[in-house]
Structures are given as C-alpha cells and as structure tokens.
Steps between C-alpha positions, in 0.01 A plus 500: 500500500637794687328752718433732207336222299283408797390863545419530130294183519306628801442838337380338177262282701363802688456703182321219319279441805412870512421505128274195532321662794449819300364301206254322729381831644461642151294201389280534810439867426422428135247234600338741746475774236358255247236389751405863575467579130286192449271603788462848353433354158794665331674359199787268577693597190729796516381768265749595233604860462283688261664627183589867466213704360619846399158664507397365840838537670567856387155626606618506861696825473245700303332780693207712394504877561314480832748249643794702372370820666439318828854362504646845428295655783615235745863545399474878551366438850821310576705817439328676790563207733875496452560869438568616855730331743838426361805424709457789750179376661537256785279207579474566873 
C-alpha cells in the first residue's frame, strides 16, 4: 500500500466519520422536534399536501372594485415619489 492508498484510506475514514456524526446530530434534532410537538399536542404525522382546488386557489387574485381603486391610487402616488431627482441630483 503506497502513500496514495494510505491517504485515500484516511480520507475515507474521515468522511465516513463525519457522515456518521452528522447522522447522529440529525437524529438528535428529530427527537427534540418530536418531543416539542408532543408537548404542544400537535399531530406526529406529516400532513399530506392538499389537492388543487380551482375555485379556492384562484380566488386569491380576485379584487372587488374598492380594492382595485385603492391599488390604483397607491400606484399613482408612487409616480410622484420618483418623478424628481434623476441623475443630476447629488446625495450630499
């Protein structure tokens, strides 16, 4: 076994040791989180994603007339904020 083989063996040992350590830390954290959830009375099962519901999901972007007018007014106020200035004004 040459020097290169010895170095590879040492590196493999270090990598596997690091991976095992990471796995132990991950298990510790999972146990801690599980204990916290249990204390709070939360479900231990992971909830599955809910199926797509066209009616419920597409209601998010609907605005009534009052909301639409308010958004337009706010956007017009932005024009006055950025109208003056430009590249000729200096900060100091």
